[in-house]
C-alpha positions as CSV (number, residue, x, y, z in Angstrom):
1,M,100.2,77.7,98.1
2,G,99.3,78.5,101.7
3,F,95.7,78.6,103.0
4,E,95.6,82.4,103.3
5,M,96.9,82.8,99.7
6,R,94.3,80.3,98.4
7,C,91.5,82.2,100.3
8,T,92.7,85.5,99.0
9,A,92.8,84.2,95.4
10,L,89.4,82.7,95.7
11,C,87.9,85.9,97.1
12,L,89.4,88.0,94.3
13,L,88.1,85.5,91.7
14,L,84.6,85.5,93.2
15,A,84.5,89.3,93.4
16,S,85.5,89.7,89.7
17,A,83.1,87.0,88.6
18,C,80.2,88.8,90.4
19,G,81.2,92.1,88.8
20,S,82.1,93.7,92.1
21,S,85.3,95.0,93.4
22,P,86.3,94.9,97.0
23,P,86.2,98.2,98.8
24,R,89.2,100.5,98.9
25,A,90.1,101.2,102.5
26,T,89.7,104.7,103.5
27,E,92.3,106.4,105.8
28,H,91.1,104.6,108.9
29,A,93.8,103.6,111.3
30,P,92.8,100.9,113.8
31,S,93.6,101.5,117.4
32,A,94.3,99.0,120.1
33,A,92.2,101.0,122.6
34,S,89.1,100.7,120.4
35,G,89.5,97.0,120.0
36,E,89.7,97.2,116.2
37,A,91.6,94.7,114.2
38,S,93.8,95.9,111.2
39,C,91.2,94.4,108.9
40,G,88.5,97.0,109.7
41,P,86.3,98.4,112.3
42,R,83.8,96.5,114.4
43,L,80.1,96.9,113.7
44,V,78.5,99.4,116.1
45,G,74.8,100.0,117.0
46,S,71.6,98.5,115.7
47,P,69.2,99.1,112.8
48,S,66.8,100.9,115.2
49,Q,69.2,103.8,115.2
50,V,68.8,104.6,111.5
51,T,67.0,107.9,110.7
52,L,66.5,108.4,107.0
53,P,67.1,111.9,105.6
54,P,64.6,113.4,103.1
55,D,65.1,113.2,99.4
56,G,67.2,116.0,97.8
57,R,66.7,117.8,94.5
58,G,69.2,115.5,92.8
59,Y,68.7,112.2,94.6
60,V,66.2,109.8,96.2
61,V,66.9,108.0,99.5
62,S,65.6,104.5,99.9
63,D,65.2,102.0,102.7
64,Q,63.7,99.4,100.3
65,C,66.6,98.5,98.0
66,T,65.9,95.4,96.0
67,L,69.5,94.3,95.4
68,T,70.6,93.6,99.0
69,I,73.0,91.6,101.0
70,G,71.9,90.9,104.6
71,E,70.9,94.2,106.2
72,A,72.0,96.3,103.2
73,R,68.6,97.7,102.3
74,Y,69.5,101.4,102.3
75,G,70.7,103.4,99.3
76,V,70.6,106.6,97.3
77,S,69.8,107.0,93.6
78,G,71.0,110.0,91.7
79,R,68.4,111.8,89.5
80,G,71.0,113.5,87.4
81,S,71.8,113.2,83.7
82,A,75.6,112.5,84.0
83,R,77.2,109.1,84.3
84,P,80.6,110.0,85.9
85,G,83.3,107.4,86.2
86,L,82.8,105.2,89.3
87,G,86.4,105.7,90.4
88,V,86.0,109.5,90.4
89,L,82.6,109.2,92.2
90,S,84.1,106.8,94.8
91,E,86.8,109.2,95.7
92,A,84.4,112.1,95.9
93,I,82.2,110.1,98.3
94,E,85.1,109.1,100.5
95,R,86.4,112.7,100.6
96,A,82.9,114.1,101.4
97,C,82.3,111.6,104.2
98,R,85.7,112.3,105.6
99,D,85.1,116.1,105.4
100,A,81.8,115.7,107.1
101,G,83.5,113.9,110.0
102,I,81.9,110.5,109.3
103,Q,84.4,108.0,110.6
104,S,82.4,104.8,110.0
105,V,82.8,104.7,106.2
106,F,85.6,102.3,105.7
107,G,85.4,101.7,101.9
108,V,83.7,102.3,98.6
109,G,83.6,99.8,95.8
110,T,81.9,99.1,92.5
111,G,79.2,96.5,92.3
112,I,75.6,96.2,93.6
113,G,74.0,99.6,94.3
114,C,70.5,99.9,95.6
115,N,68.3,98.8,92.6
116,A,70.9,98.6,89.9
117,S,74.7,98.2,89.6
118,G,76.7,101.1,90.7
119,L,78.6,101.7,94.0
120,R,78.5,100.2,97.4
121,V,79.5,102.2,100.5
122,Y,80.7,100.2,103.5
123,V,79.6,101.6,106.9
124,S,80.3,100.2,110.4
125,D,78.0,102.3,112.5
126,W,74.2,102.1,112.3
127,A,73.7,105.5,113.9
128,E,75.6,107.2,111.0
129,V,73.6,105.6,108.1
130,G,71.3,108.6,107.7
131,R,74.2,111.0,107.6
132,V,76.1,108.8,105.1
133,L,73.0,108.7,102.9
134,E,72.7,112.5,103.0
135,V,76.4,113.1,102.2
136,V,76.3,110.6,99.4
137,G,73.1,112.2,98.0
138,G,74.8,115.6,98.1
139,V,77.8,114.3,96.1
140,L,75.4,112.7,93.5
141,E,73.5,116.1,93.3
142,R,76.7,118.2,92.9
143,M,78.0,115.9,90.2
144,D,74.5,115.7,88.5
145,A,75.0,111.9,88.6
146,N,72.6,109.2,87.5
147,V,74.2,106.5,89.6
148,D,72.8,104.0,92.1
149,V,74.6,103.7,95.5
150,G,73.9,101.0,98.1
151,L,75.1,100.9,101.7
152,L,76.4,97.8,103.3
153,V,76.3,98.1,107.1
154,T,78.9,95.7,108.4
155,G,82.1,95.3,110.4
156,G,85.5,94.6,109.1
157,W,86.4,92.0,106.5
158,C,88.0,89.4,108.8
159,T,86.8,86.6,111.0
160,E,87.4,86.1,114.6
161,E,90.0,83.5,113.7
162,L,92.0,86.1,111.7
163,R,91.6,88.7,114.5
164,G,93.2,86.3,116.9
165,A,96.0,85.5,114.4
166,E,96.9,89.2,114.1
167,G,97.9,89.2,117.5
């Protein structure tokens, strides 16, 4: 078994052991002009660009998430009474972000939310964090969802070595 195959198998094993699934890629096509690799977009901006939206009727926005990875301290918690399937909710969030013209969301996966298990939204542009929180909150409100969603602000899923190997 080659090195890449062992790494892929290990990543999948670790993701399933932690109760988290890797994000499903949204319809984001890398372009050579933007310098993106096929494994995802590059991280843009800085945390100082984040502007939090106000809470909505059906959701609470947080910049103090307790279940965090690195800079992932932002999230939205639904105040609803329904517990929709996470797959259905993931698709609704991806569609709503795409419809709102947000291009920096490059995946949604199950796993660590903000303060409980739920969904994780992968975002590559710090300046769009506030808009993403607002759109995700709107989806939670429309679906009357009681689900926790955390944001992970990061670049693509490959290392510089893999970027170079792509070619």
